[in-house]
C-alpha angles and dihedrals in degrees: 000000000000119000121243090209121085125251119196114255118250114222102185143347094269093054089046092054092047092049092048091049091049091049093052091048092051092046090051090050092051093047091048091051095049094035094205130031118220120225116221114236121210114274117264120250114277115249116213113224116249106261091212093065120103116241090258092050092046090052091051091048089051092052091049090050091049090059089047090049091052092053092046089068101026096055089059086083087078094040135090092280093043135095118307091221095049097095097036091054092044094050090045090053092050092051091050092050093051092046092049091052086055090054089049089055090049090053089048091054089045088053091058094045096049094050092046089052091049091049089051092043090234102162096181093056092045091054092046092049090047089058091048092051094067095062090045091054093044091049094047092045092049090050092050091050090049090049090054091052095050093041095051091042090057091047094049096046093042090052090047092050096047095040093054090047093052093044090050091054092042094054097039118107093355093292091146085064097039092055087070089059100049134063125246144097099293105108117148096015091176091062092047093052096043103037112013094046090050092055092040091058099036100049100052091057090052091045096049092045089048093049092050092048091047093049095048093043093048092047093048100044097040085066088050092051093046092049097045100037099042115172127338118216117204126187110229124176095337095315135082130245119200119206111195115215091005093173091055092047090050092049092051093047091046092050092046091054095048094043093048090048090051093048092051095043095043100042091116095049096100095050093046091047090053092049092047093051092048091049091050091050092051091049092051090048091052091052091046091052091054092051093047094047098035096127095053092046092049094048092050094043091235097151095113093050091046090048089052090052092047092048091051093049093044091048087058089052091051092048091054091046090051091053091046090048089058090055091048091050092053093047091046089056091058095039096048094044091050094049092051096048098042098075093044101047097067092047091053091047093049095043096088092053092046093049092050090049099245093113129046126224089250091055091049092052092043089051091048091051093046092046090053091050093048091046090049090051093048091044094054090111090053092057098040105035094101092051091045090054091049091050090049091055094046094047090053093050094052089043089054089056090048090052092052089050088047090056093051091046093049090048089055091053100042136066096217092096113039117252127198110243123223123209145139128288124240123237119355096324111132097201134008133187107200113197087321118187121179121204142170121259089265093055097259108148119239101169124015135208102337118183115188134152118192121195126213115286092010116142110212125190116205110207137178142119121293113284095025092118101257096136091042089053094052090047088055088051090051091050096247096111111059105175123095137050140274122049144279111215124194128188111263116269093007120134126222125207124187126205111197125200090255108041117214114244112196124212119265133049126355087244090061091048092054094045095047128156085024122065117275092239095052089091132040122248089248093059094045092049090048090053091050090049093053093054094047098257096111090124088069095056092094090058097047094116094040117117106218140138092272093168088065097034102052121074122233092260092049091051091053091048089050089053090055089051088058089057091057092051098044097037097200125191097230126035123195112197114193105188084316093160099041093112093051127086117243094262093050090044090055091049092052093049093045090050094051092047090048098043097038104032094162097048121117113228129201112184133189111197144138098212113103090206089073091068087080090067096048132074097203140031130201121188129208121202123199112238138166108279095024140323118287136204104253102172140019112183140165109242118241109228114240109234097210092047092048092051090050091053091047090052090049091052093047090049088060090048096254114130117207110257130203090249094051114100089228093060121100093251093054099043116100115259115260113253140139115281112258128192111233114222 
């Protein structure tokens, strides 16, 4: 099956080797930058929501599924298609955590011994323990530093793996373009991939490591508290009540109170975090739109209106931040109060035993230290609830994008929603539309039952009123629009190149912009300068290696001329022009068309345009008419050359010293034979 996307043309073996070498170097650079490339797994089966659920229940079920959808892809990092260092780094982090808890226990025991020695005024023991403390600190510090290394390595490589996997799915089969045509929660995909995915992969590693540390610390030091504290006997109403493990019981009750308070106070954290992230994304998008369309805004004097839009969007951001600030204030109240009470409570509880002589000073201090560690472990939710809520919101946003990509991928693999087939033409036909119908993603017809066969070197003009589906039809021809029925057939081994109304100008040098989508070094400077000269951009040749914001610097007409220069470099077999000369004046438009016909005499051209003057440069015209139920092809005629116009073009060519040749489309032999227009049925 021929590809609708263009591949740069190889001229000789030497150029082929150079291009292949360049490709491998670039691939190595990309892999080195991303460290590990994620492999996209097939999308999970779609689960229909239970129709008996209320809207609120359905929304909760959707949010739960979004988290599940995130983990379906994210856990692949540790799977067979994941990163080879995933498990070694994970196991190494677990070993370091366990070892560090052992060092914490050693410091806790040291704490008891040093205070007992101080209480007994044993100088020798104090000096000896002081010397022991240094290795304990160095060991614990080294373990913490190593934990940071392994933890951040997992985060970095996990993000790299998942980001490359999502980007691969996003760019595949034009889905980045198709997302603009379908409904769903996938707005601002660039922010979701860059920011939300970062948080979604960083926070779980911190959370899991924190949970493991909390569990091990709580388990270890609960035993310490139980052993040191023993039972507490209280006289009540003439009798005594014994509480076994009173320090442990107090720690559990204390943690339960603080955690419950945090859960109640912060129950709206997730929702507010989601709203805040969405508001931030919308604000960034508004700023990006102003930067990308700066010239149009400046020419129209739309600064005040843009400022109004920015103020409105930013005000929404501030409102969400204000609501989130209220949540942070309430959680800070619980967190700060807990941190102040935690060190004092065990000392007060142990004071009676110390005063009666059943507990040493060292045991009191060891109990206080252990109580603080246990309380910190139990209070992990108190300290991390805001981050957990932020992660929840980010994971759902990236999962929403994944679900939209899932839908597009399933649509590509199923026959439920019609898909336009792509195949090869028979005989010498360059392009064939076989009973082609183009529809929206919901099945609404745009163009119906189009039958067209285009021969090599034909120049076909697609006409029709605005909204009749012309641009949609050529996008289907180029392979960008997948929905519909019928087939688009292209001659085997022929390459198609599409020129949109607004050419894309990548960042970087002007040389890269001209060579796009090929690599900048696929052509010599001489060839690139020659292409610029032929399209009337010779005055830019001196800046060809200059790295500048060319998308903002070049005018609309210059961008369209640059796009025609790309055609000369790539020399495709089929060109699709979608209003590709709309920014040029009539004289410049004629020069561009003449140049393409002269330089690429064998190219097949399919044009979408409203200007009647372009008929002169085409040998055939098909007309679409908008009708209820989808536009239809109502005429397909051979264009009659206009004698006056032809003589004018010949004079223009002669004036430039170019004599019409037999192979030139403007020569008598190449012009279409004069005949009455006939509608093809």
